[in-house]
N, C-alpha and C positions, 0 to 999 in steps of 0.2 A: 346534925348537918344533913342537908337535902342531897338527893342524888345529883342534882345540877352542881351544887357546891363541891361535892367530892370529885366529880368529873372535871370541873374547872380547875380545882386545885391540882389534880393530877396533870392536866395539860400545862399549867403554869410551872410545875416542878420540872417537867420534861424540857420546856423552853429554857428554863434556867440552866439545866444540865447541859443542853446543847451549847449555850453561850459559854459556860464554864469550860467546855471542851474545844473552844475556838470556832464554833459554827456561828452563823447568823441565823436566828430562828424567830418565828412569829407564831402566835396563836391566832388562828383565823376567826375573827368575830362572826357569829351567826352562821357558822359552818353547817349546822344542822338544819337551818331553815332557808338557806339560799335556794333560788330556783335552778341553779346549776351546780355541778360538783365542786365542792371545796373541802379539802381535808382539814382536820383539826389543827395540825401543826405542819409547817413548812420549814425545813432547815437546809441551809446552803453553806458550802465551804469549798473553795477552789474548783468550782465547776461541778461539784457533786450536789445533787438535789435529792432530799429525802422527804417523803410525805408520810404522815402518820394519822391514822384514825384511832382515837383513844377510847377505851372502855374501862369502867370500874365495876367490880361486883363483890358481894360478900359471900357468894356461893362458890362451890368447887368447879363449876363450869359456867359458860356463858354462851347464849344463843346469839349468833350474829344476825344482823338485819341485812336481808338480801339487797335492799336498795343502797345501804351504806357501802357494801362491798362493790356493787356495780358503779357507784359514783367514784369510788377510789380507783377502780380499774379504768374508768374513762379519763380521770385526771392524769393517772400514770401514763396512759397511752399518749395523751396530748403533750405532756411535759417530758416524756422519755426519762423518767426518774425511778428511783427506788421507792417502793411502797410497803408499809407495814401496818399491821394492826397491833397496837400496844394494849395489853390488858393488865390492870392492877388488881390482883386478888388481895383481899384483906391480909395484912401482916406479911406480905410477900414483896419481893422486889418486882418491878415491872417486867413483864415477859413480852418479847417482840416476835411476832409471827409474820414472816415474809408473805406478802399477798399472793405471790405466785405459787406458794406451797399450801395455801388454804384450799382444801377440797370440799369440806363439809360446811355446815352452818353452825357447828358447835365447837367451842374451844374450851379445853379444860386444863387444870394445873399440870396434869401429867403429860400433856402434848409436847412435842418437840418445839422448842423456841430458842431464841438467842437472847443474850443479855445486852444491856445498853453498851457495855464495853466492846462486845463483839460487833455490834452494829457499827460502832465508831471505828473498829479495826485496831483497838488499843488493848485487846485482852492480854492478860498476863501470860507469859510463857512459863513452862515448868522448869524450875532450876533443879537440875539433877543433883547438885551438891547438897540440897536440903533433904534428899530422900534417904 
């Protein structure tokens, strides 16, 4: 499978997960080649707008592209929305990094991130009766 196919499959799986969670979501065609900033995924629900730049890697860390981050920041500023970089490391669940918290150009498996459920606001709460 090519890098493009892996990335496109990851994007499609996230769009499907957003739809399954009650959001309207699209994968923006040509997001990487458009002359203006377009994120990979746009998801909407009840006035909430989430944009995501997706990355996949077989390595333990990933170097972010400065231009991709800047385009995401520009879109976020114009749309007044939430922005994340989603990274799919091999054999791991996707990790979501809030754009506002990204300070460097490298993301690794050990960095602080949130899950898809946390992003949606539907994370499980601890049931103390099970402890």
